PLY file of the C-alpha trace (Angstrom):
ply
format ascii 1.0
element vertex 243
property float x
property float y
property float z
element edge 242
property int vertex1
property int vertex2
end_header
7.39 -190.46 -8.32
3.59 -189.84 -8.01
2.01 -192.25 -5.36
-1.32 -191.30 -7.18
-0.11 -193.25 -10.17
1.47 -196.24 -8.92
1.84 -197.92 -5.34
5.19 -199.59 -6.50
8.20 -198.21 -4.34
11.26 -198.10 -6.30
14.76 -197.85 -4.76
17.32 -196.40 -6.92
20.94 -197.78 -6.56
22.35 -194.99 -4.57
22.60 -196.55 -1.43
21.45 -200.45 -1.23
20.48 -199.69 2.40
18.10 -197.03 1.97
14.50 -197.13 2.70
11.85 -195.49 1.14
9.02 -194.24 3.29
5.39 -193.48 1.81
3.77 -190.24 3.45
1.16 -190.92 5.78
-2.11 -189.29 4.88
-1.67 -186.89 7.87
1.79 -186.18 6.37
0.53 -185.65 3.22
-2.15 -183.01 4.72
0.58 -181.31 6.62
2.77 -181.08 3.43
0.29 -179.45 1.36
-0.91 -177.15 3.79
2.44 -176.01 4.71
3.59 -175.52 1.24
0.52 -173.67 0.21
1.25 -171.31 3.60
4.41 -170.48 2.88
4.11 -169.97 -0.79
1.05 -167.64 -0.16
1.68 -165.55 2.76
4.47 -163.16 2.90
5.90 -163.90 6.34
8.36 -161.75 8.36
9.59 -162.28 11.74
10.42 -160.56 15.22
12.56 -162.00 17.71
12.79 -161.69 21.55
14.84 -162.94 24.62
12.51 -163.10 27.36
13.91 -163.67 31.23
12.34 -166.66 32.66
13.68 -166.94 36.22
10.48 -165.50 37.72
8.23 -167.95 35.69
10.43 -170.98 36.95
10.42 -170.16 40.33
6.79 -169.38 40.70
6.29 -172.65 38.85
8.09 -174.58 41.28
6.46 -172.69 44.29
2.90 -173.58 42.67
3.74 -177.35 41.86
5.26 -177.83 45.49
2.36 -176.95 47.33
-0.50 -177.89 44.71
-2.83 -180.58 44.90
-4.44 -179.73 41.41
-1.29 -181.20 39.25
1.63 -179.83 37.92
1.76 -176.63 35.59
4.40 -176.42 33.13
6.28 -173.25 31.45
4.12 -173.71 28.40
1.16 -173.19 30.47
2.40 -169.64 31.68
3.39 -168.84 27.83
-0.08 -169.81 26.76
-1.78 -167.48 29.56
0.80 -164.36 28.69
-0.07 -164.84 25.19
-3.75 -164.73 25.49
-3.25 -161.38 27.60
-1.11 -159.90 25.09
-3.36 -160.69 22.40
-5.96 -158.60 24.25
-3.77 -155.82 23.94
-2.79 -156.49 20.05
-6.05 -157.53 18.57
-4.30 -157.39 15.05
-2.42 -160.52 16.03
-5.52 -162.14 17.11
-7.32 -162.41 13.77
-7.94 -164.23 10.25
-6.76 -162.73 6.94
-9.71 -163.33 4.59
-8.88 -161.80 1.08
-8.82 -157.99 1.40
-10.09 -157.68 5.02
-8.81 -158.94 8.34
-11.38 -160.60 11.00
-10.36 -159.71 14.72
-11.60 -162.18 17.51
-12.91 -161.06 20.85
-11.56 -163.87 22.64
-8.03 -165.73 22.59
-8.58 -169.25 21.05
-5.39 -170.44 20.99
-4.04 -173.87 18.82
-1.30 -175.59 20.05
1.24 -177.31 18.03
1.27 -181.12 19.61
3.56 -183.79 18.01
1.76 -187.21 17.37
2.70 -190.38 15.79
3.32 -189.41 11.93
3.07 -185.66 12.24
1.08 -182.89 13.87
-2.33 -182.08 15.54
-3.24 -178.38 16.59
-6.01 -178.67 19.31
-7.60 -175.31 20.32
-7.63 -173.71 23.91
-10.49 -171.43 23.79
-11.09 -168.34 25.46
-7.93 -168.63 26.94
-7.69 -165.03 28.55
-10.70 -166.23 30.96
-8.92 -169.58 32.38
-6.71 -170.13 35.14
-3.19 -171.57 34.62
-4.34 -174.88 36.28
-7.44 -174.65 33.97
-5.16 -174.38 31.00
-2.78 -177.14 32.41
-5.72 -179.66 32.84
-7.48 -178.86 29.40
-4.52 -179.23 27.38
-3.37 -182.28 28.74
-6.55 -183.59 28.12
-6.35 -182.40 24.45
-2.83 -183.78 23.92
-3.78 -187.10 25.24
-6.62 -187.03 22.80
-4.60 -185.92 19.94
-2.05 -188.69 20.64
-4.84 -191.55 20.41
-6.41 -189.63 17.15
-9.58 -188.95 19.11
-9.82 -185.00 18.59
-13.12 -183.86 17.14
-13.30 -181.18 14.24
-14.71 -178.86 16.92
-11.52 -179.27 18.81
-9.08 -178.38 16.11
-10.92 -175.69 14.05
-11.45 -172.16 14.99
-8.27 -171.31 16.32
-7.14 -167.43 16.24
-3.37 -167.60 16.90
-0.93 -170.40 17.28
1.79 -171.31 19.79
4.58 -173.85 18.73
6.76 -174.61 21.44
10.27 -176.74 20.94
11.84 -176.08 24.15
11.41 -179.32 25.74
13.76 -180.46 22.62
16.48 -178.46 23.80
16.12 -176.16 20.56
17.59 -172.54 21.08
15.64 -170.91 18.11
13.36 -171.61 15.19
10.91 -170.10 13.08
7.16 -171.25 12.49
5.56 -171.58 9.46
1.73 -169.71 9.82
-1.31 -171.59 10.23
-3.53 -169.98 7.74
-5.87 -168.09 8.20
-4.31 -166.81 11.17
-1.88 -164.03 10.64
0.63 -164.93 13.41
2.61 -168.02 15.22
4.82 -168.02 18.26
7.69 -170.22 18.26
8.90 -170.76 21.78
12.49 -172.32 22.10
14.34 -173.61 25.47
14.87 -171.18 28.31
18.56 -171.54 29.34
21.18 -169.71 31.11
22.79 -166.79 29.44
24.98 -163.70 30.55
23.36 -160.49 30.05
23.94 -157.08 31.02
21.88 -155.57 33.63
22.63 -151.67 34.79
26.26 -152.05 33.30
26.77 -155.46 35.34
27.14 -158.77 33.48
24.50 -161.21 35.39
23.38 -164.70 34.66
19.51 -165.17 33.65
17.57 -167.73 32.47
16.45 -166.82 29.06
14.21 -168.10 26.36
14.25 -167.00 22.80
10.99 -166.56 21.30
9.92 -165.74 17.21
6.65 -164.45 16.26
6.03 -165.06 12.51
3.61 -162.73 11.05
1.74 -162.06 7.95
2.60 -159.15 6.41
-0.48 -158.60 4.39
-2.37 -157.78 7.52
0.05 -156.85 10.16
3.33 -154.41 10.22
6.41 -154.88 12.36
5.65 -152.27 14.82
2.53 -154.36 16.06
4.30 -157.70 15.98
6.95 -155.91 18.16
4.51 -154.76 20.67
2.99 -157.92 21.03
6.23 -159.43 22.19
6.79 -156.39 24.35
3.59 -157.26 26.07
4.43 -160.78 26.42
7.68 -160.34 27.80
6.18 -158.13 30.38
3.88 -160.75 31.50
6.10 -163.70 31.65
8.72 -161.36 33.45
6.11 -160.54 36.04
4.31 -164.11 36.07
2.17 -163.13 39.30
0.10 -161.03 36.99
-0.97 -164.04 35.39
-2.60 -165.65 38.46
-4.54 -162.71 39.02
-6.73 -163.05 36.00
0 1
1 2
2 3
3 4
4 5
5 6
6 7
7 8
8 9
9 10
10 11
11 12
12 13
13 14
14 15
15 16
16 17
17 18
18 19
19 20
20 21
21 22
22 23
23 24
24 25
25 26
26 27
27 28
28 29
29 30
30 31
31 32
32 33
33 34
34 35
35 36
36 37
37 38
38 39
39 40
40 41
41 42
42 43
43 44
44 45
45 46
46 47
47 48
48 49
49 50
50 51
51 52
52 53
53 54
54 55
55 56
56 57
57 58
58 59
59 60
60 61
61 62
62 63
63 64
64 65
65 66
66 67
67 68
68 69
69 70
70 71
71 72
72 73
73 74
74 75
75 76
76 77
77 78
78 79
79 80
80 81
81 82
82 83
83 84
84 85
85 86
86 87
87 88
88 89
89 90
90 91
91 92
92 93
93 94
94 95
95 96
96 97
97 98
98 99
99 100
100 101
101 102
102 103
103 104
104 105
105 106
106 107
107 108
108 109
109 110
110 111
111 112
112 113
113 114
114 115
115 116
116 117
117 118
118 119
119 120
120 121
121 122
122 123
123 124
124 125
125 126
126 127
127 128
128 129
129 130
130 131
131 132
132 133
133 134
134 135
135 136
136 137
137 138
138 139
139 140
140 141
141 142
142 143
143 144
144 145
145 146
146 147
147 148
148 149
149 150
150 151
151 152
152 153
153 154
154 155
155 156
156 157
157 158
158 159
159 160
160 161
161 162
162 163
163 164
164 165
165 166
166 167
167 168
168 169
169 170
170 171
171 172
172 173
173 174
174 175
175 176
176 177
177 178
178 179
179 180
180 181
181 182
182 183
183 184
184 185
185 186
186 187
187 188
188 189
189 190
190 191
191 192
192 193
193 194
194 195
195 196
196 197
197 198
198 199
199 200
200 201
201 202
202 203
203 204
204 205
205 206
206 207
207 208
208 209
209 210
210 211
211 212
212 213
213 214
214 215
215 216
216 217
217 218
218 219
219 220
220 221
221 222
222 223
223 224
224 225
225 226
226 227
227 228
228 229
229 230
230 231
231 232
232 233
233 234
234 235
235 236
236 237
237 238
238 239
239 240
240 241
241 242
């Protein structure tokens, strides 16, 4: 049924208890944008498992002695992405017809759940920010997003996107690229797994990440290289504090 033709809601006799919910303007905008992105962008995906034990240990230590507020695992992921983007500038870019535009700074869009849909505020020049600055700024933007107070300048100009569903207990998922960006990272939860290290079975806390990439602009080796750099930063999180 086309809501542009009629506002009447028809409930068919399939289940007398069914409820028809009309899409909100925000949901309609998301539906249109994601449909176009999925239709027009040739996605491919690369997946990596990243050991997060050192991040979790360092986060506990920081939060136990910090008066600046708690930092989250997501704050470490954001910072690590910013540094990895500096090493792989093809990922930190926009696709524009027959050319790509690479950016000198990591302006990272963060997917935030809000009532009725999603908001994607942008953290700018993340490579130059501390973990505490990332945490504070993201908290402020998420609060503004929840109340519908984000300005256009706070949601435009992102060069790369992160979508983190780890807090919802998700083991793995794929995310749709946010055009004109050429990549988006989907981060799942960190959970205990048995892995093999030096031919020994050990228990590690592992997070699975999936990088969706626009194949018009980027090839598999570059996507894999980005995840290798991301893994290196997160498995040595002290390196994220020295920047």
